[in-house]
C-alpha positions in Angstrom: 38.5 42.7 44.3 36.5 40.8 41.7 33.5 42.5 40.1 29.9 41.5 40.8 29.6 40.3 37.2 32.7 38.1 37.7 31.3 36.7 41.0 28.0 35.9 39.3 29.8 34.0 36.6 31.9 32.0 39.0 28.9 31.2 41.2 27.0 30.1 38.2 29.8 27.8 37.0 30.2 26.3 40.4 26.4 25.5 40.6 26.4 24.2 37.0 29.3 21.8 37.8 27.4 20.6 40.9 24.3 19.8 38.7 26.4 18.2 36.1 28.6 16.1 38.4 26.3 15.4 41.3 29.0 16.7 43.7 28.0 19.3 46.3 29.9 22.5 46.5 30.8 25.1 49.1 28.2 27.8 49.8 27.9 30.3 46.9 27.5 33.1 49.4 31.3 32.9 49.7 31.3 34.4 46.2 28.2 36.7 46.2 27.7 37.6 49.9 25.0 36.7 52.4 22.4 39.3 51.7 22.5 40.4 48.0 19.3 38.7 46.8 19.3 40.5 43.5 22.8 39.1 42.7 21.6 35.7 43.7 18.7 35.9 41.3 21.2 36.9 38.6 23.0 33.7 39.2 19.7 31.8 39.1 18.9 33.4 35.8 22.2 32.2 34.2 21.5 28.7 35.6 18.0 28.7 34.0 19.4 29.9 30.7 21.9 27.1 30.8 19.2 24.5 31.5 17.1 25.8 28.6 20.1 25.8 26.3 20.4 22.0 27.1 16.7 21.5 26.1 14.9 22.0 29.5 11.4 23.4 29.1 9.9 25.6 31.8 6.5 24.5 33.0 6.0 26.5 36.2 7.4 28.2 39.3 8.0 27.1 42.8 7.7 29.3 45.9 10.1 28.7 48.8 10.6 30.1 52.3 6.9 30.4 53.0 7.2 29.4 56.6 8.0 32.2 59.0 10.3 29.9 61.0 12.4 29.2 57.9 12.5 32.9 56.9 13.9 33.7 60.4 16.4 31.0 60.1 17.7 32.5 56.8 17.4 36.1 57.9 14.7 37.2 55.4 11.1 38.5 55.6 9.8 37.3 52.3 9.6 34.1 50.2 11.8 33.3 47.2 11.1 31.5 43.9 12.6 29.2 41.3 11.7 27.5 38.0 10.1 24.1 37.4 11.0 22.1 34.3 9.1 19.4 32.5 11.9 16.8 32.9 11.6 17.2 36.7 7.9 16.4 36.8 7.3 12.9 38.1 4.1 11.1 37.5 1.8 10.5 40.5 3.0 7.3 42.3 6.0 7.2 40.0 9.6 6.2 40.9 12.8 8.1 40.7 16.4 6.7 41.1 18.1 8.0 44.2 21.1 8.7 42.1 19.1 11.5 40.3 18.8 13.4 43.6 21.1 15.6 45.6 20.6 15.7 49.4 16.8 15.4 48.8 14.0 16.2 51.1 10.2 15.9 50.6 7.5 18.4 51.4 3.8 18.4 50.8 2.3 21.4 49.0 -0.6 22.7 47.0 -0.2 23.2 43.2 -2.1 25.9 41.4 -2.6 26.1 37.6 -3.7 29.4 36.1 -6.5 29.7 33.5 -5.2 33.0 32.2 -1.9 34.9 32.0 -1.2 37.3 34.8 0.0 40.5 33.2 -1.0 43.2 35.7 -1.0 43.4 39.6 -3.7 41.3 41.4 -5.6 43.2 44.1 -6.5 40.4 46.4 -7.2 36.7 46.9 -10.7 37.0 45.5 -9.3 38.3 42.2 -6.6 35.6 42.3 -9.1 32.8 42.7 -10.9 34.0 39.6 -7.7 33.4 37.6 -7.0 29.9 39.0 -8.0 27.0 36.8 -7.6 24.3 39.4 -5.7 23.2 42.5 -4.0 19.8 43.0 -2.1 18.1 45.8 1.7 18.0 45.3 4.9 16.8 46.8 8.0 18.8 46.0 11.4 17.1 46.2 13.8 19.8 47.2 17.6 19.4 46.9 20.6 21.4 47.6 23.8 21.6 45.5 25.4 23.2 48.6 27.2 20.7 50.8 25.3 19.7 54.0 22.5 22.2 53.2 24.7 24.9 54.7 22.6 27.6 53.1 21.6 31.2 53.6 19.2 33.1 51.5 21.6 33.9 48.6 22.7 30.2 48.4 19.2 28.9 47.9 18.1 31.7 45.5 21.1 31.2 43.3 20.5 27.4 43.4 17.1 27.8 41.7 15.4 28.0 45.2 16.7 24.5 46.0 14.4 22.9 43.4 14.8 19.3 42.3 11.6 17.4 41.3 7.9 17.5 41.9 4.8 15.3 41.8 1.2 16.3 41.2 -1.8 14.4 42.3 -4.7 13.6 40.0 -7.3 15.8 41.8 -8.1 19.0 40.0 -10.3 21.0 42.3 -11.9 24.4 41.8 -10.2 26.9 44.0 -13.5 28.0 45.5 -14.1 24.5 46.9 -11.2 24.3 49.3 -10.5 25.5 52.8 -7.1 27.1 52.2 -6.4 27.8 55.9 -7.7 24.8 57.9 -7.1 21.9 55.5 -4.9 19.3 57.2 -1.8 17.7 55.6 -0.3 14.4 56.4 2.9 13.1 54.8 3.9 9.5 55.3 7.3 7.9 54.7 7.1 4.1 54.2 3.7 4.1 55.8 4.7 6.1 58.9 3.6 9.7 59.6 6.7 11.8 58.9 5.3 15.3 58.7 2.0 17.0 59.6 0.7 20.5 59.1 -2.1 22.7 57.9 -2.6 24.8 54.9 -2.2 28.0 56.9 1.4 27.0 57.6 2.1 28.5 54.2 1.9 32.2 54.8 -1.4 31.9 56.6 -3.0 30.7 53.3 -1.3 29.2 50.3 -3.2 31.8 48.1 -1.2 34.5 49.9 2.0 32.8 48.5 0.6 32.7 45.0 -0.6 36.3 45.2 2.9 37.3 46.4 4.5 35.5 43.5 2.3 36.9 40.8 2.7 40.5 42.0 6.4 40.0 42.5 6.7 38.8 38.9 4.7 41.8 37.6 7.0 44.2 39.5 9.9 42.5 37.7 8.3 43.0 34.4 7.5 39.3 33.9 4.1 37.7 33.2 2.9 34.5 34.9 1.7 32.4 32.0 -1.6 30.6 31.6 -1.2 26.9 32.3 1.9 27.3 34.4 2.1 25.2 37.6 2.8 27.2 40.8 3.9 25.2 43.8 2.8 27.2 46.8 5.3 26.2 49.5 5.4 23.6 52.2 2.4 22.9 54.5 4.6 21.2 57.1 8.2 20.3 57.9 10.3 18.8 55.1 11.5 15.1 55.5 14.9 13.8 54.4 14.6 11.2 51.6 16.5 7.9 51.6 16.9 5.3 48.8 14.0 2.8 48.9 11.6 5.3 50.4 7.9 5.6 49.5 6.1 8.8 50.2 2.4 9.6 50.3 0.8 13.0 51.1 -2.9 13.6 51.8 -4.3 17.0 52.0 -7.8 17.3 53.4 -10.3 18.0 50.7 -7.7 17.7 48.0 -6.7 14.1 47.9 -3.5 12.1 47.7 -0.2 12.2 45.9 2.9 10.0 46.1 6.2 8.8 44.7 8.9 6.3 45.5 12.7 6.2 45.3 14.6 3.3 43.8 17.9 2.1 45.1 
């Protein structure tokens, strides 16, 4: 029987090869099991170290699995997280070649930027709001290195929470000025409505997701840094992306954000 350390190394190398070659792989849960989330994060950490050794620069954190329906699907009762890098940040209304993506899907989210470093537990949403610099509309492009999105919780955690790219809108709103439960979201694909939702689809309030993230990091002995971008999680169903697509998301009270995909 191979050791856990060996399984982590093999899973990491498999995912690294998928990123490097653009070829999807079999589920990594075949190596690390279906439920061992700590081991999955160990794989993710090795993947992040590899990206950083290649020059990638961390600019934030993404939260995933914020919808109860998705948690049930993957057999968990909490979100997960991954790392955002500078080179995966697309400009608003920018374009990305389809060849840069792997099994991509789009989802509209809120992005939070902190005005101070979080180094101790946050008691509640009111305290969190006092530490948020601004909120912007965002679209996350998720992708999976696992063939056919055949994932369970350990697959997506190991795979940097299925992160790919992200786009931020130009609005920078004070957190006290937004209705974080009732704001409506509309995501269009080539001018047609492809996904709709409300802010409360993200853990009842996207601030709940950010609060969970900050306190989870503190429990792990890690600070959440001033200026880091935090993607809160989807406000509605994700939409598969095809070459040639143009996406626009509008979040009530927060404005628009968009991107397109070249052939």
